[in-house]
C-alpha positions in Angstrom: -0.3 15.1 -23.7 2.6 17.4 -23.6 2.0 19.4 -20.5 -0.3 21.0 -18.7 0.0 25.1 -19.2 -3.0 26.7 -19.2 -3.4 29.5 -16.6 -5.5 28.6 -13.1 -8.4 30.5 -13.1 -8.3 33.4 -10.3 -9.3 31.9 -6.9 -10.7 35.9 -6.4 -12.3 39.0 -9.0 -14.8 40.3 -11.0 -17.9 38.3 -12.4 -16.4 39.6 -15.8 -12.5 38.2 -15.1 -14.0 35.1 -14.0 -16.2 34.0 -16.9 -13.5 35.1 -19.3 -10.7 32.3 -17.5 -12.9 29.8 -17.2 -13.9 30.6 -21.4 -10.2 30.0 -22.0 -8.7 27.6 -19.3 -11.8 25.4 -21.4 -10.8 27.0 -23.8 -7.0 25.6 -24.0 -8.2 22.1 -22.1 -9.7 21.2 -25.9 -6.5 22.2 -27.6 -4.2 20.4 -25.1 -6.4 17.5 -25.7 -5.7 17.1 -28.8 -2.5 17.9 -28.6 1.1 15.8 -30.4 -1.8 14.0 -32.2 -1.6 12.7 -36.1 -4.1 14.7 -37.7 -5.8 10.2 -38.4 -5.5 10.3 -34.5 -7.6 13.4 -34.4 -10.3 12.2 -36.7 -10.6 9.0 -35.0 -14.7 8.1 -33.9 -15.5 7.3 -30.9 -18.2 4.4 -32.2 -20.7 3.5 -34.3 -23.1 5.6 -35.0 -21.4 8.2 -33.9 -19.0 10.2 -35.7 -17.6 12.4 -33.0 -13.5 13.1 -32.8 -11.7 15.4 -31.3 -11.2 17.1 -34.6 -15.0 17.5 -35.0 -15.1 18.9 -31.8 -12.7 21.7 -32.1 -15.1 22.2 -35.5 -18.4 22.0 -33.3 -17.1 25.0 -31.0 -15.3 27.1 -33.7 -19.6 26.5 -34.7 -20.6 27.5 -31.1 -18.2 30.5 -31.2 -19.6 31.5 -34.1 -23.2 31.7 -33.4 -23.2 32.6 -29.9 -20.4 35.6 -30.4 -20.1 36.7 -34.1 -24.1 36.1 -35.2 -25.9 37.7 -31.5 -23.2 40.6 -31.7 -22.4 41.8 -35.3 -23.9 40.0 -38.2 -27.0 37.7 -37.0 -27.1 36.3 -41.1 -22.4 35.4 -40.4 -22.7 32.3 -42.2 -21.1 29.5 -40.5 -18.3 28.2 -40.5 -19.2 24.2 -41.1 -22.8 24.4 -42.7 -25.1 26.5 -44.5 -27.9 26.3 -42.0 -27.3 26.4 -38.1 -26.5 23.2 -37.8 -23.9 22.0 -35.1 -24.0 18.8 -36.1 -22.7 19.0 -40.1 -19.4 20.5 -37.8 -18.5 16.8 -36.2 -17.9 14.8 -38.9 -14.0 15.6 -39.7 -13.4 12.9 -41.8 -11.5 14.6 -44.3 -11.0 17.9 -42.6 -7.6 18.4 -40.8 -5.6 19.6 -38.1 -4.6 23.4 -39.7 -7.9 23.0 -41.5 -10.2 23.1 -38.3 -7.9 24.9 -35.8 -7.8 27.3 -38.5 -10.9 28.1 -38.4 -11.4 27.6 -34.5 -8.5 30.3 -33.2 -10.2 32.5 -35.3 -13.3 32.6 -34.4 -11.9 32.3 -30.7 -10.6 35.2 -32.2 -12.7 37.5 -32.6 -15.6 36.0 -29.9 -11.9 37.4 -27.2 -12.6 40.8 -29.1 -15.6 40.7 -28.8 -16.4 40.5 -24.8 -13.8 43.0 -24.6 -14.8 45.5 -26.8 -18.4 45.1 -24.7 -18.7 48.0 -21.9 -20.4 45.8 -19.4 -22.3 41.4 -18.9 -25.5 43.9 -19.8 -24.6 43.9 -23.1 -27.1 42.2 -25.4 -27.2 41.0 -28.4 -29.7 39.2 -30.1 -30.1 35.6 -30.5 -31.3 35.0 -34.0 -32.5 31.1 -33.1 -34.6 31.9 -30.7 -35.6 35.1 -31.8 -34.6 36.6 -28.3 -32.2 38.9 -26.7 -29.6 38.1 -24.8 -27.1 39.4 -22.5 -23.3 39.3 -22.8 -23.3 37.6 -19.4 -26.1 34.3 -20.7 -23.6 33.8 -23.4 -20.2 33.0 -21.6 -22.2 31.2 -19.3 -23.5 29.0 -22.7 -20.0 28.8 -23.9 -18.8 27.9 -21.1 -21.2 25.4 -20.7 -20.8 24.2 -23.9 -16.5 23.5 -23.7 -17.2 22.0 -20.3 -19.8 19.4 -21.8 -17.7 18.9 -25.3 -14.2 18.5 -22.8 -15.6 16.1 -21.4 -16.4 14.1 -24.4 -12.6 15.7 -25.5 -11.2 12.6 -22.3 -13.1 9.5 -23.4 -12.1 10.1 -26.8 -8.4 10.6 -26.1 -7.9 7.8 -23.9 -9.2 6.4 -27.1 -6.3 7.1 -29.0 -3.7 6.9 -27.2 -5.0 5.9 -23.5 -4.2 9.7 -22.2 -6.8 10.5 -19.6 -6.9 13.3 -16.7 -7.0 17.1 -16.5 
């Protein structure tokens, strides 16, 4: 990794600013874990039978961003990025994917998610979660996606260490 250029989340601030900053911090963490690696290194799988890889995590988080922002607040039927149906496991198989392909999709979904959040009048904005068949708030979605990043960035720590021994942050 080249260095830690992530913005630190605020020590004080509004609930929304804090959620936004922590989400962006975790998004930057995933990108940082992938810095400086070749496509082949990014596709290196953890251990059989798992197909989990750093590139698979990037693909998975593109699906998460789409499923929890675009599909909840704009288009419940928007197609998923990597599968014909809502299949988060399909994204993990990055055996034929490239950095460019995965990061282009993920970054596009992050931009889309940020726009949805920015345009919402409040964290009380509601959307429909099609898999749950229930309404949810923007607050809940932001917390859920933040937890997804936290969980998967933990996986990214171990995956990166397995690729080249890099640990930390």
